[in-house]
Structure formats: C-alpha cells, structure tokens
N, C-alpha and C positions, 0 to 999 in steps of 0.2 A: 240466500239471505241477501236482499238488495242493500244498495247503499242507502245511508241517512243524507237527508238534505242538510244544509247548513243549519236552516231554522229547527229542523226536529232535533239536531244535537244540541244546539244551545238549549233547546226547552229541556232535554234530558238533563242538561247541566243545571238549570234552574230548579228541577225538581229534586236532583240529588243534593242540592244545596240546603234543602229544608231541614232543619235538625229541631230536636226536642230542646226542651229548656236546659237538659243535662248535656247538651252537646251530641247525643247520640242521634242518629237516622232513624226516623219511623219506616214502617213497611215500604210504603210507596217511594222513598227517597232511596232505600236500599235497593229496591228493584232496579230504579232509574241508574245508580251507581254501577250496579252488576252489568246491566246492559251496556253502559259507556265503557267498561273495562273489556268486556268481550268483542265490541266493536272496535276498540283500538288495537286490541290482539290480532284481530282479523285485517286489518290494515286499512279499515274505513277512513278515508280522508276527512269526511267532516267531524267523526268523532274525536280524532287526533289533532285536528285544528282546534276544537272546543275544549279539550281537556288542556293543550298547550297555552290557551288563553288564561287560562286560570291555574297554571303549574306553580306559580309562586304563592299562591295561597292556600295549596293544598296541605292538609295535616299529614304527618308521618305516616298513620295507618293507610290513607289513601294512597301514598307515594309506594308502601309496600304492596298494595294490591294490583297496582300497574307493573311494578317490577317482578311480581310472582308471574303475571301474565306474559311477560317478555319471551321472545323466541330463545332458544338454547344455542343456536349458531352465534358466535361471537360477531360476525359481520351483520347480520340480521338484527341483533340484538342492538349494536351501535345505532342502526338506522331508526329501529323503533325509538330509542331512548331520545334521539334528536328530534323526531316528528311528534312527541308528546311533551316536548319541552324541558326535559330532565338531562340539562347540558351537565350538570355535575356528575350525574350517574355516568353519563356517556364518556366524561372525561376522566374518570376514574378506569372505567374499562379499557378505554382507547385513547391514551393521552397523546399520541403522535398522529391520530386520525387514519391509521393504515387500514383498521378494520371498516371505517366509513367509507374509506377510497373504495375498497372492495366492493362494499355493498352498492356504492353509487354505480361503479362500472356494471353490475350485475343487474340493476335496477330497470324497469321500464322508463321510457321518456318522462311519462307524467311523475313518476317518484323522483326522478332525477330533479325535475324542475321543482317541486316541492322541497326537495332537500336543499338546493341551491337557494330558495327563499329563505328559508329558515337559517342556514347558515350565514347568509348576508345578513340576516337581522341579529343574529347572534355577534356577527362583527369579528369573528375568531380568525384573522387573517391567514394564520398558521395551518390551521385545519383546513379552510379554504384552498389554499394552495396544494396541499398534500390530496386532498379530494379530487379537485379538480385535474391535477396532473395524473390521476388515476384513469382520467378518461383518455389520457395519450397512449397510444399503441405501445411505446417503447418501455413503459413500466413493467410489461411482463417479465423482462429480466430480473427483477427485483422481488417478484412474487414467488411465494413457496409453493410447494407441491400441493399442499391442503388449499391454499387460497385458489390456485389455478383449477384445482378439481372443483372447489365450490363456484366458481365463476363459469365454468363448463356447464354443470349441471343446472345453474340457474338459467343460462342462455336456452339450453335444451327444455328446459320445464316450461319456458315462456315462448317456446317454439321460435326464438329469433335466430333463424338458420343462416341468414347473412352473417349476422356477427360471429356465430360459431364457426362458420367456414374461414371467416377472416382469422379468428383466434388459431384455428388450426395451422394455418398458413404461416403465421408469426411465430408460433412456440419452438422450443428445441424439438427435435424429432423425439427424444425420449418422451416428450410429454404430448406431443401431438398424436401420438398412438392412442392415449387414453381418451383424448377429446374426440378424435374420429369415430370412436366407438359409440359416442353419444349422438351421431348424426344418422338419420335414418337413410337407407339406401334411396328412397325416392328423391332425397333432397341433395345428392350427388350432381353437381354441374357437369354438363357433357364433357367439358374440356379438362376438368378434374377429376372425373370420376375413376380413373385407374388409378392415381395416387392415394386418393381416399379410401379405395378398396383396400390397396396395400396396406396402409396404415392400420386400418380397422382389423385386419387378419392377424396382426403380430400380437403378442402378449407383452402389455404394458409393463407387467411385474418383470418378466424375464429380461427385456431390455434395459429397463431401469437397472437391474441387477447387474448387467453385464457392464453397463458404463460405470456404476458406482465401484465395482471391484477394480478398476483399471488405476495404474498408478498417475498421479498428478504431475510428479515430475520423473525426470530421466534417471536421477539417482537418489536414492532413499538409503539412508544410513541410520544404524542403530547399534550403539555401544552395548556389549552383552553384560561386561563386567567379569567374563570368564574366558575359557579356552576350549580347544577341542570342540569346535563348533560344528554342529550337524543341522542341516535344514531339510524339510519336506513340505511341498505346497499341497494345499486342501483340494479334493477332488473338484470342487467349483471354481478353483483359482483365486479365491478372494483372500486368502490368508496363507501365512506360512509358520510352519511350526519350529521352533528353535530349539534345539538342545546344546548345553554347554556345561562344563563342569568348573567349580571353584575349589582352588586347592586351600584345603585346612591345615595349619600346622599340627603335625603328628598324626593326622588322619588321611583317609582317602579322599578323592574328589567328591565334592557334594554336587548332586546333578540338579541342573534347574531346565525346566520346559517354560517355553514362552510363546505366545501367538502374536504376530504381526500383520494387522490389517494392511494389505497392499493399497486399498484406497484412500486411507486416511494417515498411514503409517504410524497408527496407535498401536500399543503392545499391551498385552494382557499376562500377567505372570499366572502360570497354570500349575506347576509342581516344583516343589523343592524337598529334596530328600536324598538318602542313600540306602535303597531298600536292599540292595544286595552287596553293599560295601564294594561297589564297583571299583576295579582294579587297572582295567585296561584303557582308561582314558578315551573310551570309544566315543562315537559320535552317531551311532544307528539310531533314527527315528522315523517314523512313518504316520503321515496325517490322513486319516480315514474319514473326515469330515465330523462324524459325532465323537469319534474316537482316536486318541493319540497313543501310538504305541512306542516303546523303546527298547533296545536289545542290550541285555547287560552280561558282563563276563565275569565270572568267579575266579578264585585263586587257581583252579584246577582247569581252567581255561575251557569250562563249558558254559553254555549261554541260555538265558532264560528271557522270554519275552514278558514284559511288564506293561500293562495298561495303566496311563497315568491321568488320561480324561477319558470319560468324565469321573471316574472312581479310580482308586489305586488297588490293582489286584495283579500278583504274579500268575501267569497262565501254565502252571504245572512248575515241575523241578527243573534244575539245570540239566542240561544234556547236549549232545552234539547238534547244533542247529547252524544254518547259514543265515545270511542276512534276510531281510525282510522285502518283499515286493507286495505291490497292490494286486488283488485278485478281483474277481467280478462281484464279490460280496463282502470282501474284507481284505485280510492280507494271507500271504502264502510263503513259505520257505521250504527248506530241504532238511531232512533228517537222513540218517543211514539208510532207512529202509523204503523212503518214498518221499511223499510231499506232507507237510503239516500246515493246517489252515487254521486263521484265526477268524471265527465268526463273530458279527456283532454281539456284543453283550455275553460273549462266551466266557466261562470260568477256567477252560483250560483248552489246550490245542486238540483240534481234531486230526488225527494222523491217518492218512491214506497209503497204505502199502502198495508199492509198485514191484513185482517180482523181479524186473531187471535191474533195478538200483540195489538188489541185496548184495553185499558181500564185495561191492565195487570199492577199492581202496587204491589212492593215487601213489604210482611206483615211486614219485619223488618224496612226497612229504609222509607217506605212510597212513595218511587220515582218510576217514571214510567222508567227513564232511568238513573242509576247511576253507576259509576265504583266500588262503593262500593257491588253492587249486580247484577250488568248486565256486561256480557262480550259477544265478539263475536270472530270467527276465521273463515279463509277461505281456499278454494283450488281453487286458481284462474284459474289454468288450466282446472279444471272440472266445474267452474262457480257455485261453492256451497258455502254457507255461512251458519255456525251453530250460532246460538244465545243462549246464557243462560240468562235466565230472569224469574223472580217471580217463580223459582224453576222448571222451564220448560226448557228443551232442545230442541230446534226446528232446524231442517236442512231444508233449502229451497234453491232454485236456483236463479239466478241473474234475473229470470223474476217474482218472488214472489210465485212461486208454492212451497207449502208446501209439502216436501217429507217424512221427519220422524219427529214424537214430542213425548217426555216422559215427564212425571211429576215425579220429585223426591218424594221420601217417606218423609212425614212432619218430621218424627223422624230424619230426617239426614240434617236438615236445618240450624241447628246452625253454625255461620261462617261468613266470609265476604270477599270480594275482590277476586271473582272468577276468574279462568284463564280457557281457553278451547283451545283444539288443536285436530285439526284432526289427526287420526292415519292412515286413509283410507276412502275412499269415503263413507264407511257404517259403521265407527267407529270413536269415539271421545273419548278424557280423559278430564276430569274436575278435577281442583283442588281447592279446597276452605280452605282459612286460618280459623284456629281456633281460638276461644275466651281464654277460661281458661281450661285446660292449652294450650299454644299455639303450638298446634298440629294439622297441616292440614289434610285433608281428600281428598284423590285422588280416583277417580272412572273412571272405563273404561266402556263406553256403546257401545253396538253393536246394529245395526239395520239390521237384517237379510232380512227383508221385509217391505213394507211400512206400514203395520198396526203392526208390532211387533217390540219390543225393549227389552232389556235386560241389566242388570247392570252385566256385565262380570266378574268383578272383582274390588276390593276395598281395601283400606288400610288406616289406622289411623297412621300419623307420618311421619317421612322422607321419600321422595320418595326413595332415594337409598336403604332404609333398605328393600324395598319389591323389586325393580327394579333395580339392579346395574346400574352404570353409562354406561358400555357398552352396555347395551340393548337399549339406547337411540341413541347411536352413529349412524350416517349416516342416520338417520330418518329426515324427513322434518317435524319440529315443529313449532309451534307458539312461538315467543320469550318469550311471557309472561309466558307460561309453561315452557321453557327452564330455566328461571330465577328460578322458583321454584325447578326444579330438583337439581340445584348446591347451593342452598341456605342452610346454615347449621341449626342448631337446632333453632336459635334465628330468622329465617327466614328473615333476613336483610343483610346478607354478604355472600359472596362466601366462600363454605368449602375451606379452604386452602389446601386440599389434592386433589382439584379436578386435573385429569389427564392432562389437557390442559394448566395449569396455566404455563407461561414459565418466567424464572428468568434469564435474560441475562446480560450484561455488566451494563445496568441501571436497577437495581433490582426493579421488581414490588412490589409495595406496599403490604404490608401484609394484610391490608383491602382494599377489593375491592368490588364493586358493579357490578353485571353483568348487562349489558345492552341489549345484544342480541347476536346471532351466526348467521353464514352463513347457508343456506339451508343444506348442506352435513354434517354440524357440524365440518367444518375444521378450521374456524376462530371464535374466541370468542372476543367480545368487551366488555371491562370493564372501569370503572370509578373508578381511584385510589383516595381513600378518605385520604385528608390529610388536614392540616391547610393550608389556602390559597386557590388559584385557583386550580381546579382540573384537573387531565390529564386522557386524552383517553389513554388506552393500547388496541392494538390488538394482541391477543395471536395466533399464528399459529404452532402447532407442527411439521407438514409435509410438508405443501406446499411449503416451501422455498428449500427443498431438491429436491421435483419434479421440481422445475423451474431450478434449478442449473443443473439437470441431462438433462433436455430439451433444455437448451441452450447450452450444451457443444458439440462441434465438434466431429461426430463420429469418426474422424480421432484421435483423443485424447482418446477415450474409452478404457476400459478395460473390459475382462470378468467379473471382480468382478462389474463392472456397471449394468450389465444384472441381476444379483443376486440382487442388491440394487433395481432396479426397481420393480422385482418381490415381493420383500419384502415390498416396499413401497404402491405398488397398493391397497392392501386390507385396508390399514389404512386411505385412502382418500375415502371421500364420495361424491365429486364434479365429475358428471359423465363425464363432457367434460374433466376433468384432467385425470380421468382414461383412458379414450378413447385415449388421448395423450400419456400416459405412455404405452398403449398396442401398440402403433405404434411405440415407441422408442423401445419397448423390442422385436418388429419383426424385426426392424432393427439391433439390437446388435446381435440377435440370427443368422440373414444371415451373418453379419460379422464374428462371430467368431464360427459359427457350432453349430448344436444341435437343436433339437425342443423344443419349450416351450409349456405350456397348459396355455392359457389366459382364463380368465374369461370371462363371457358375460358382452358385454358393453351396453347392453339395460337397461332401467330404472327398478329400483327394482321393483317387483310386489306389489302393496299396497293391504292390506286386505288379503295377503296370508301367507305363512309359515314365511314371515319376520315380522309379526305383533309382537308386545311385547306378550312375553310368559306368557300364562295365565295357572297357575296351579290352584290346590285346593286353595281356599281363605285362605291368610295368609302364603303360601308357597312362595318359590322364584320361582316357575314355573317349 
C-alpha cells in the first residue's frame, strides 16, 4: 500500500466530511473515513497530517475510531496520538512525555522530524525537553528493561545497525547481552566482533537473575521478633529462609518461617504455627527452592520432618532422625538403619536401608542417631553422602552403595557434637567439640581408593590456628563446619575479628552467632544476640560492589572501573558472579583498549591443588 499524497489525503478529508441532514455519513463518506483511519494507523504521514489539521473539529465517535486503531505499545501509541493531533489523549496516556521520548529515540529520522514539528507547534516545553533529552545517549541509565527491549527491537526492525551497535556499547552489561542477540552476525564490526559474539552467547535471563539476586548493601539486617533463629539459603542463592520461635505465655514456642530476598531485602511471612508443640527451641530449617522443611522435636526427643512451604504436611511419624542436608533431588537425613530422603512433593520419607548402619550405637551416648554423636554432609552434584556415626566415617552414594569407610582410633574419641564437611569427593574434614579443656579436634581424612583411608592431618584447638581463614575462603563447605571455623575459643560466638564481619550504619552486634554462609563464601548469615527479639544479619563484603559495577551503564564507565573489576574478581567465590565480571571486564577492555588476562571461569577442581594445604602435622602447611 503506497503512501497518500498531501492532496489525496485532503480530498479524503473533504469526502469524509460530507454528511446527511441528520448528521450521519453516507456510503462514500463512510468509505473515505475508514480509509483515513486505516492510513493513519499504518503511519501514512499525509493521512496523519490531514487528520491533525481537523483534529479540533472531530466529533466524539470519530475520535473513538482513531483511538481504536491506535497501536497497543504505549510508546508507539504516544507517537501516534501526537501525530494525529490528539494531544489531550496523549497527555492522559503519557503525562511526563517518557513514552514519547522512547518512541522518538526509536523512530526513523523522518518520523523524528515530524514529531519535532508537531511538538513545536503544540508548544509544550516540558514535553519537548523530555523527548529531546531522550535523544541523548546518557538517558539509557533511566530507561526500564521494557523500554530498552522496545528500543532495541525497534532499531533491529528498522535495520539501524549502527545505532544498535552503539546502544550495545552503552548499556549495562546485563542489558547489552539481550541487545547483542538482536544484531545479525554479519553486522559484527571487525574490531568488536569478539565481544559481540561473547555477549550474544550468554543467557540474558540468567545473567540478569544473577545480578538481581546480589545484595545491594554490605550489611542487611532484619528484626525477626523471635529467638532461636535458624537460616537456610535457597539453591539459587536468591533468598534465605528463616525459622524462629516466639514464646507464648503458658505455651510452647510458636514457630514462624519467613523468607528474605537477598537482592531487595524484602521479607515474606510463610508459616506460623505449632504443629507438634515443639519443645526443643530448635532452629533446623532447609530451603529446597520450591519447598521449605523444618525438623521438630517432641517430648520424647523424637524428630519429625514437616514441610511448611508450599503446604503444611508432616512427613511421617516422629522417630530417631538426624538433622537434614541437601541431596541431589531434595533432602537427606540419617535414621538408625540407613538414610531417609525427602523427595519433592512427597507425603512421607523414603527410607533406604544400609546394612552397615544397623545396630550401630554410640558408646558415649548410647543412641543410634543423636546430634551429640552423629552428623552427615553431602555433595549433591555428585550424589554423595558422608556420615559420621559410632566413631566411623562412611561415604555412600544416594543409591546406598558404600564407597569408603574408616573407623577412628578409640584414643581420639573424647568429645561431642561432631560436624563433617566434604573437601572433595574423596576427602572430608571432621570437627568434634572437646569436653575439658574446651578444645575441639579437627581431622582431615582422605580416601585415595575404595579400600584405603588415611588421616591426612589433624589439629587440637581453634581451627584458624592451624588453617587461617583465607584457606577456607571460596570453598564449598557444610554450614555446620563453617560455624566451627569462625567460633572463637569459647566455641559459642563468632570471632569479632572474622574478616567478613560488616559494620555499617546499623552497627552489627558485638555478640553474634553464625548461622551459615553461601557456598562460595561471599555471604555470611548471623544472629545478633541481644536482649529481646533477635536480628538476622547478612554480611557481604564484596558482592554489592560487583552488583554496582554490573548494573552501571558502560557509557558511564571509566578505565578505573576495569581495574576495580580485575581486583574484585579474585575476592568472589560465586562462579556465576565471576563469569559476569569476566564479561564486564571484556566489555570494558574493548571500550578502553588494552588486553586483559582473565582467570578460568570453570569450576575450581576438587581434590586437587586447591585442597586445604596439608603440611607436616602441627605446621601451617
């Protein structure tokens, strides 16, 4: 359909204006008006100019016809209303001119000129300022994701590749990825092809999700209103589940479960109740993503696993059960005869009998499964479970096959409340609290082959005295063992000199209890102990800096930002964040020139040179 000439458009207006005595249009007038409306909707300049010239005289039904033909996209609709002279309708849709500014930037030069002419004739200085400032590159910092997506698609649709390439170079790297995927490979310039290819290969959704889950501040605080706080981080690291109890006079603790979004600090209350009249003031909780589990103890010191999200369901009757750990598909715990699994959506525990576990009773406690003498840890990605029970360390897979087992020397058995963590698929670290004096014992066990095991190193006393804090940074460890690393000599409170503790405008309590940390060691969750309700604190020394750099438009970056990225990357253990920083470093290097040497973005090899340094016994390695 070709464009109308100015005269042809004016002739249609004259025909459409012909009316009967009763004010209605005849057949030819209705045809002319329908044609004008369709031409306006298709963006015909002459038709839009002709309709704009009579806009003030149009009756209500004609205005409704024009509105019905308007584009659905707000930015396109704002431009359309402007060009057909419906200023009041445009003002109602877009009072500050932001949609019109977006349409202006995405428009072809011819349409921009027409918009400028119309705006000048209307004389709305505020709208003109907003729209014309939209032509300036630095406005991208203010544009929403939807606006940038619209702009990128408009530039691609009109094959304005130079402007799309400039947009990609100016956007935050999280948004540049999506824009780069709109650019055909044949439009990659020679000197920027490598970066554009790197950007286009990334998942925009995953990269944005990674950045949005990062904390914006180094210290997040949340007053729970209760006590006996427990915390568990979701598998995608985006939120932490909190469990706490509120004492009710003459009753047991009332259990509450909340989730706190790390990226925003927003909390959602998920559960309130007392399904088993919990008497132990426990704090066991496990966040599985779509489900949240808690462990409750009854008056007979038996345990029951209860799912509180998305529904409330007790998974079987109370029995002898250990605490929970994450498995490859849900959760796993010990029971006297083997392992018990919580599968997604299950109504009960799935018990897996392991013959070697039968009749194992701890010589000190007399119990078959007790937190005082039994613990477990997992490597979900390898489907491995390690269990410490009755002085034995046993490594099994989730099918129940025993892979390794060793019995500790009877002379090293004094102590209680063990914790266990994998260091690699063939090595674990065990810590046992001591009685008198209160010095814990730490042992590293290696399993070089199925039938071989050795105690590779051990230490009595505070863990950092043998292995400094930095040796554990970035390693994926069981939360129970991480707590032992940072406990000071009394084994109850966090060492006030722990390097990750943040003291911001809301000063962290000088007495804190560590609840856990993120797998890469980038976030630490503590309970601030004080009189009254307890407070959750999320300490994150470096992730907020990473988020700020990743969200900054490349247009506003400087060479100093590249130095900051390269200095920050080694301090972060989260692989997804390190990969995002690598992408940002490549973009900054291409922008400012110069080659950079990036580290590998593959996972750190387990059980290799990155293991905890093992020197002669009693040395620092």
